[in-house]
N, C-alpha and C positions, 0 to 999 in steps of 0.2 A: 504494500500500500504506500502510495506517494502523497505526501502533503507539502504544500508550498504556500508560504505567506507572500502575497503580492499586494503591496500598497502602491497605489498609483503615484507616478512622478509628480503629477499636478498637486496631489495632496501633500506630499513631502515638501515641495517647494513653497506651497502656501504656509505650511507650518513654520518654515525657516525664513519666510518673506523673500524667497529667491525669485529671480527673474531670468528668463532666457537671454543669453548674449548672442548678438548677431556676429557674423563673420567680420563685419566691418569694425565692430567694437574690440574684438580679440582675434585678429587674423593669425598671429603666430601660434597661440594656444589651439585654435581651431585646426590649424594645419598639423600640429603634433597629434591631436586626437585622431585626425584622418589617417595619418601614417600608422599609428598604433592599432587602430581598428583594422586597417588593411593587413598588417602583420599578424594580427590575431585571427584573421579570417572572418571577421564579423560581417554579416550581411547588411546591417544597418549601422551607420555612423552615429555615435551618441551625440545628443544635443548637449550644449554647454550652458550651465547656469551659474549665476553670480548670487552669492548669499552675503548680505551686508552685516557681517560679524567680524570683529577684530581677531577672534581666535584663529589660529593657523589650522586649517582643515581642508581636506578635499575628499570626496567620496563618489562612488558610483551607485546608481539606483536605477530602477525601472525594470523592464523586461527585455527579452531578446528582440521583441518587435518595437519597443520604445525605450531604448537605453538612454541614460543621461549621466553626465559627469558634473558635479557641483564643486565650485571653488569659493572659499570665503574671501572676504576683503583682506584678511590677514596674510593670505598667500601672496 
């Protein structure tokens, strides 16, 4: 029997007051994520989110169909 807890990325980002970053806002980080996703063989490139917290943190969330990477302001 397989159990999985899947919390939507939208819910997580609302909880942390995160917002999606555009390629224009973070071109270098977006490119790095594209390269890493390609190397990992991911079918979908994760969306990039900004969280306005001073703490140094970065995390991945989402599902295989809707992956996301979040970075705090502290990073």
